TIGU-557968 format. One record per residue (C-alpha): residue number from 0; residue in three letters; y, x, z. Coordinates in nm, 3 decimals, m for minus. Layout:
+-----+--------+---------+---------+---------+
: num : residu :       v :       u :       w :
+-----+--------+---------+---------+---------+
: NUM :    ALA :       Y :       X :       Z :
...
+-----+--------+---------+---------+---------+
END
This chain:
+-----+--------+---------+---------+---------+
: num : residu :       v :       u :       w :
+-----+--------+---------+---------+---------+
:   0 :    MET :  14.941 :   5.029 :   3.589 :
:   1 :    THR :  14.876 :   4.697 :   3.280 :
:   2 :    ILE :  14.751 :   4.689 :   2.946 :
:   3 :    THR :  15.068 :   4.649 :   2.849 :
:   4 :    ASP :  15.222 :   4.892 :   3.057 :
:   5 :    ARG :  14.977 :   5.135 :   2.911 :
:   6 :    LYS :  15.048 :   5.040 :   2.581 :
:   7 :    ARG :  15.438 :   5.099 :   2.588 :
:   8 :    ALA :  15.396 :   5.435 :   2.752 :
:   9 :    HIS :  15.141 :   5.569 :   2.479 :
:  10 :    ALA :  15.393 :   5.427 :   2.232 :
:  11 :    PHE :  15.671 :   5.595 :   2.412 :
:  12 :    VAL :  15.470 :   5.917 :   2.398 :
:  13 :    ALA :  15.357 :   5.911 :   2.085 :
:  14 :    GLU :  15.694 :   5.865 :   1.911 :
:  15 :    SER :  15.822 :   6.095 :   2.141 :
:  16 :    TYR :  15.569 :   6.362 :   2.104 :
:  17 :    ALA :  15.609 :   6.333 :   1.676 :
:  18 :    LYS :  15.986 :   6.340 :   1.756 :
:  19 :    TYR :  16.034 :   6.620 :   2.036 :
:  20 :    GLY :  15.724 :   6.844 :   2.037 :
:  21 :    PRO :  15.838 :   7.141 :   1.890 :
:  22 :    GLU :  16.142 :   7.191 :   2.074 :
:  23 :    VAL :  15.930 :   7.109 :   2.384 :
:  24 :    THR :  15.719 :   7.373 :   2.302 :
:  25 :    ARG :  15.955 :   7.647 :   2.231 :
:  26 :    TYR :  16.127 :   7.516 :   2.542 :
:  27 :    LEU :  15.837 :   7.635 :   2.751 :
:  28 :    HIS :  15.771 :   7.925 :   2.521 :
:  29 :    ARG :  16.171 :   8.050 :   2.664 :
:  30 :    ARG :  15.999 :   8.021 :   3.013 :
:  31 :    VAL :  15.682 :   8.143 :   3.055 :
:  32 :    ARG :  15.586 :   8.308 :   2.731 :
:  33 :    ASN :  15.206 :   8.326 :   2.730 :
:  34 :    SER :  15.020 :   8.054 :   2.466 :
:  35 :    GLN :  14.773 :   7.958 :   2.651 :
:  36 :    ASP :  14.986 :   7.896 :   2.948 :
:  37 :    VAL :  15.216 :   7.699 :   2.723 :
:  38 :    ARG :  14.963 :   7.459 :   2.572 :
:  39 :    ASP :  14.802 :   7.396 :   2.909 :
:  40 :    LEU :  15.163 :   7.282 :   3.061 :
:  41 :    PHE :  15.278 :   7.130 :   2.717 :
:  42 :    GLN :  14.945 :   6.909 :   2.742 :
:  43 :    GLU :  15.066 :   6.859 :   3.100 :
:  44 :    VAL :  15.406 :   6.764 :   3.029 :
:  45 :    TRP :  15.297 :   6.453 :   2.796 :
:  46 :    ARG :  15.024 :   6.365 :   3.049 :
:  47 :    ARG :  15.271 :   6.283 :   3.308 :
:  48 :    LEU :  15.501 :   6.093 :   3.069 :
:  49 :    LEU :  15.209 :   5.856 :   3.003 :
:  50 :    ARG :  15.277 :   5.738 :   3.390 :
:  51 :    ILE :  15.566 :   5.590 :   3.304 :
:  52 :    LYS :  15.511 :   5.232 :   3.350 :
:  53 :    ASN :  15.862 :   5.083 :   3.180 :
:  54 :    PRO :  15.969 :   5.357 :   2.906 :
:  55 :    ALA :  16.263 :   5.124 :   2.784 :
:  56 :    GLU :  16.435 :   5.252 :   3.126 :
:  57 :    VAL :  16.448 :   5.552 :   2.985 :
:  58 :    ALA :  16.766 :   5.622 :   2.881 :
:  59 :    GLU :  16.807 :   6.009 :   2.739 :
:  60 :    PRO :  16.402 :   6.065 :   2.610 :
:  61 :    LEU :  16.474 :   6.403 :   2.572 :
:  62 :    ALA :  16.628 :   6.464 :   2.935 :
:  63 :    TYR :  16.348 :   6.290 :   3.085 :
:  64 :    ILE :  16.125 :   6.500 :   2.917 :
:  65 :    TYR :  16.275 :   6.843 :   2.933 :
:  66 :    ARG :  16.295 :   6.764 :   3.328 :
:  67 :    ALA :  15.921 :   6.698 :   3.318 :
:  68 :    ALA :  15.915 :   6.984 :   3.146 :
:  69 :    ALA :  16.075 :   7.161 :   3.402 :
:  70 :    ASN :  15.901 :   7.027 :   3.669 :
:  71 :    VAL :  15.544 :   7.157 :   3.524 :
:  72 :    ILE :  15.739 :   7.501 :   3.485 :
:  73 :    ALA :  15.831 :   7.515 :   3.813 :
:  74 :    GLU :  15.474 :   7.405 :   4.003 :
:  75 :    TYR :  15.332 :   7.671 :   3.721 :
:  76 :    ARG :  15.575 :   7.919 :   3.895 :
:  77 :    LEU :  15.517 :   7.814 :   4.217 :
:  78 :    MET :  15.126 :   7.822 :   4.173 :
:  79 :    ARG :  15.147 :   8.158 :   4.003 :
:  80 :    GLY :  15.301 :   8.296 :   4.266 :
:  81 :    ARG :  15.061 :   8.220 :   4.517 :
:  82 :    ASP :  14.769 :   8.407 :   4.308 :
:  83 :    CYS :  14.666 :   8.702 :   4.451 :
:  84 :    VAL :  14.443 :   8.950 :   4.266 :
:  85 :    SER :  14.150 :   9.128 :   4.443 :
:  86 :    ILE :  14.040 :   9.486 :   4.307 :
:  87 :    ASP :  13.649 :   9.542 :   4.414 :
:  88 :    SER :  13.769 :   9.941 :   4.412 :
:  89 :    GLU :  13.428 :  10.090 :   4.481 :
:  90 :    ALA :  13.316 :   9.845 :   4.120 :
:  91 :    VAL :  13.614 :   9.995 :   3.931 :
:  92 :    GLU :  13.556 :  10.362 :   4.053 :
:  93 :    TYR :  13.162 :  10.333 :   3.967 :
:  94 :    ALA :  13.220 :  10.197 :   3.640 :
:  95 :    SER :  13.467 :  10.455 :   3.571 :
:  96 :    GLU :  13.211 :  10.696 :   3.669 :
:  97 :    HIS :  12.938 :  10.566 :   3.519 :
:  98 :    PRO :  13.032 :  10.390 :   3.180 :
:  99 :    PRO :  12.723 :  10.256 :   2.996 :
: 100 :    TYR :  12.751 :  10.386 :   2.635 :
: 101 :    ALA :  13.056 :  10.519 :   2.641 :
: 102 :    THR :  13.156 :  10.603 :   2.257 :
: 103 :    ALA :  13.447 :  10.839 :   2.204 :
: 104 :    ASP :  13.704 :  10.577 :   2.068 :
: 105 :    GLU :  13.575 :  10.397 :   2.435 :
: 106 :    MET :  13.632 :  10.706 :   2.629 :
: 107 :    ALA :  14.031 :  10.776 :   2.497 :
: 108 :    ASP :  14.110 :  10.355 :   2.521 :
: 109 :    ALA :  13.961 :  10.452 :   2.923 :
: 110 :    LEU :  14.244 :  10.752 :   2.902 :
: 111 :    THR :  14.515 :  10.545 :   2.760 :
: 112 :    ARG :  14.440 :  10.314 :   3.051 :
: 113 :    ARG :  14.443 :  10.528 :   3.318 :
: 114 :    ALA :  14.774 :  10.707 :   3.180 :
: 115 :    GLU :  14.904 :  10.342 :   3.167 :
: 116 :    LEU :  14.763 :  10.293 :   3.537 :
: 117 :    GLU :  14.986 :  10.599 :   3.605 :
: 118 :    ARG :  15.287 :  10.517 :   3.459 :
: 119 :    VAL :  15.297 :  10.139 :   3.599 :
: 120 :    LEU :  15.235 :  10.252 :   3.955 :
: 121 :    ALA :  15.501 :  10.494 :   3.951 :
: 122 :    SER :  15.748 :  10.216 :   3.832 :
: 123 :    LEU :  15.639 :  10.087 :   4.158 :
: 124 :    PRO :  15.921 :  10.073 :   4.496 :
: 125 :    LYS :  15.736 :  10.370 :   4.686 :
: 126 :    THR :  15.628 :  10.127 :   4.993 :
: 127 :    TYR :  15.448 :   9.920 :   4.781 :
: 128 :    ARG :  15.270 :  10.140 :   4.598 :
: 129 :    HIS :  15.192 :  10.297 :   4.911 :
: 130 :    VAL :  15.021 :  10.003 :   5.035 :
: 131 :    LEU :  14.877 :   9.866 :   4.762 :
: 132 :    ILE :  14.685 :  10.237 :   4.714 :
: 133 :    LEU :  14.634 :  10.268 :   5.051 :
: 134 :    ARG :  14.424 :   9.877 :   5.029 :
: 135 :    ILE :  14.248 :   9.943 :   4.725 :
: 136 :    THR :  14.161 :  10.286 :   4.734 :
: 137 :    GLU :  14.099 :  10.387 :   5.131 :
: 138 :    ASP :  13.976 :   9.933 :   5.161 :
: 139 :    LEU :  14.197 :   9.956 :   5.466 :
: 140 :    SER :  14.265 :   9.665 :   5.659 :
: 141 :    TYR :  14.659 :   9.478 :   5.617 :
: 142 :    GLU :  14.700 :   9.639 :   6.040 :
: 143 :    GLU :  14.549 :  10.000 :   5.938 :
: 144 :    ILE :  14.827 :  10.018 :   5.629 :
: 145 :    GLY :  15.090 :   9.869 :   5.872 :
: 146 :    GLU :  14.974 :  10.136 :   6.197 :
: 147 :    ARG :  14.981 :  10.364 :   5.951 :
: 148 :    LEU :  15.312 :  10.257 :   5.710 :
: 149 :    GLY :  15.491 :  10.174 :   6.035 :
: 150 :    LEU :  15.483 :   9.827 :   5.920 :
: 151 :    THR :  15.350 :   9.484 :   6.071 :
: 152 :    ALA :  14.994 :   9.364 :   5.893 :
: 153 :    TYR :  15.217 :   9.068 :   5.796 :
: 154 :    THR :  15.465 :   9.281 :   5.586 :
: 155 :    ALA :  15.184 :   9.519 :   5.484 :
: 156 :    GLY :  15.051 :   9.183 :   5.320 :
: 157 :    GLN :  15.342 :   9.046 :   5.159 :
: 158 :    TYR :  15.409 :   9.435 :   4.998 :
: 159 :    PHE :  15.032 :   9.411 :   4.868 :
: 160 :    CYS :  15.102 :   9.078 :   4.697 :
: 161 :    ARG :  15.418 :   9.118 :   4.604 :
: 162 :    ALA :  15.317 :   9.476 :   4.432 :
: 163 :    MET :  14.983 :   9.254 :   4.265 :
: 164 :    ARG :  15.253 :   9.052 :   4.141 :
: 165 :    LEU :  15.452 :   9.253 :   3.970 :
: 166 :    LEU :  15.169 :   9.445 :   3.832 :
: 167 :    ALA :  15.064 :   9.084 :   3.723 :
: 168 :    ASN :  15.462 :   9.009 :   3.513 :
: 169 :    ARG :  15.433 :   9.376 :   3.391 :
: 170 :    LYS :  15.136 :   9.255 :   3.202 :
: 171 :    ARG :  15.214 :   8.953 :   3.082 :
: 172 :    LYS :  15.532 :   9.097 :   2.966 :
: 173 :    ARG :  15.304 :   9.362 :   2.695 :
+-----+--------+---------+---------+---------+
END
């Protein structure tokens, strides 16, 4: 990209940012709902627009920006969907049994979190819940979980990841 191309791209992005920035932010917020992620995605949209070699060829700037934003969101969701959360159940158990300097408020918060955890676990599909509990509390492998529940190891792993994803999505919605 030549210096002239870069200048044109910067001018296009600056003008578009001033004109459409709030609209793009609202678009991202409606689809992601996490302020920190929205800021990151918003920045990525404008970074991608800087790659345009000839902004004069963009007939509909707002449509182009929305397409870039939609692509960024799609990639974000794809990457988030691949994230599996792992929990060290022994550390969690030890920390819950040996809280350092727990005050009455902290204990009340812990009880509230535990009740919330039980409510959320109860809302999961039965098989997902069983796989999740066996994996976290008994530290069983997917093969062992599959044997106990009559599933393949692959299916047990899929159910565990789906359960964790459901839990993460519920956490984000709060």
